[in-house]
C-alpha positions in Angstrom: 10.0 -2.6 8.5 8.9 -0.7 5.5 6.6 -1.9 2.7 4.7 -0.3 -0.1 1.1 -0.3 -1.3 1.1 -3.1 -3.8 0.5 -2.8 -7.4 -1.6 -5.5 -8.9 0.4 -7.9 -11.1 -1.4 -6.8 -14.3 -0.5 -3.2 -13.7 3.0 -4.1 -12.7 3.5 -5.9 -16.0 2.1 -3.0 -17.9 4.1 -0.3 -16.1 7.2 -2.3 -15.3 7.6 -0.9 -11.7 5.8 0.0 -8.6 6.5 3.7 -7.8 5.4 3.3 -4.1 8.0 0.4 -3.8 10.7 2.6 -5.2 9.9 5.3 -2.7 9.8 2.7 0.2 13.2 1.3 -0.7 14.7 4.8 -0.6 13.1 5.5 2.8 14.2 2.2 4.3 17.7 2.7 3.0 17.9 6.2 4.4 16.7 5.1 7.9 18.6 1.8 7.8 15.6 -0.3 8.3 14.4 -3.4 6.4 12.3 -3.1 3.3 10.1 -5.8 1.9 7.5 -5.7 -0.8 6.2 -9.2 -0.3 4.1 -8.7 2.8 0.8 -7.7 1.2 -0.5 -8.1 -2.3 -3.5 -7.0 -4.4 -6.1 -9.8 -4.6 -8.0 -8.2 -7.4 -7.3 -5.9 -10.3 -9.2 -2.6 -10.0 -9.7 0.5 -12.1 -7.3 3.4 -11.6 -8.5 5.1 -8.5 -7.8 8.6 -10.0 -10.9 8.2 -12.3 -13.3 7.3 -9.4 -15.3 9.4 -7.0 -14.7 9.2 -3.3 -17.6 6.8 -2.6 -16.5 4.5 -5.5 -12.9 4.5 -4.2 -14.0 3.5 -0.7 -16.3 0.6 -1.9 -14.1 -0.6 -4.7 -11.1 -1.1 -2.5 -12.8 -3.2 0.2 -11.0 -6.5 0.7 -8.6 -5.8 -2.2 -5.5 -6.8 -0.3 -4.3 -9.9 1.4 -1.3 -10.5 3.7 1.0 -13.3 2.7 3.6 -13.3 5.5 3.6 -13.6 9.2 3.6 -10.0 10.6 2.2 -10.5 14.1 3.7 -7.9 16.5 5.5 -6.1 13.7 5.7 -2.3 13.4 5.2 -1.5 9.7 5.6 1.7 7.7 3.5 1.5 4.5 4.4 3.9 1.7 2.2 5.1 -1.1 3.1 7.6 -3.8 -0.2 9.7 -3.9 -3.1 9.9 -1.5 -6.4 11.4 -2.6 -9.1 10.0 -0.3 -6.9 7.7 1.7 -9.0 4.7 0.8 -6.2 2.5 -0.6 -3.7 3.1 2.2 -6.4 2.8 4.8 -7.5 -0.6 3.4 -3.9 -1.7 3.3 -3.4 -0.6 6.9 -6.6 -2.4 8.0 -5.5 -5.6 6.3 -2.1 -5.5 8.0 -3.7 -4.7 11.4 -6.2 -7.7 11.0 -3.2 -9.9 10.3 -1.6 -8.9 13.6 0.7 -5.9 12.9 1.3 -4.0 16.1 1.6 -0.5 14.6 1.1 0.9 11.1 2.5 4.2 10.0 1.5 5.5 6.6 3.8 7.8 4.5 3.0 9.4 1.2 4.9 11.6 -1.2 1.9 13.7 -2.3 -1.7 14.5 -1.6 -4.1 15.4 -4.3 -7.0 17.7 -3.9 -10.4 16.6 -5.1 
């Protein structure tokens, strides 16, 4: 299945959409595999990662996500729009793995250079 790095509810209300979710839906549709955006959610609001240094990103993202569905044994593709240090997508993957996911594959649209 395909899922997206979640956007915290506060940011979702402000922006009106989750760009990673839009990308994930297109990917899932193209490959004819299920998409769901209700597997994992952001437990806490955090500052925009783009404004933080690498060490701040890594510590600020710890335990920021929680799984809310049974995923034991599932193969999951997690989509994010932009990766800089990889802290966000890594924390999502670790959270999914701890919840029992069999395999995690991360896909991003772009990589920024610090």
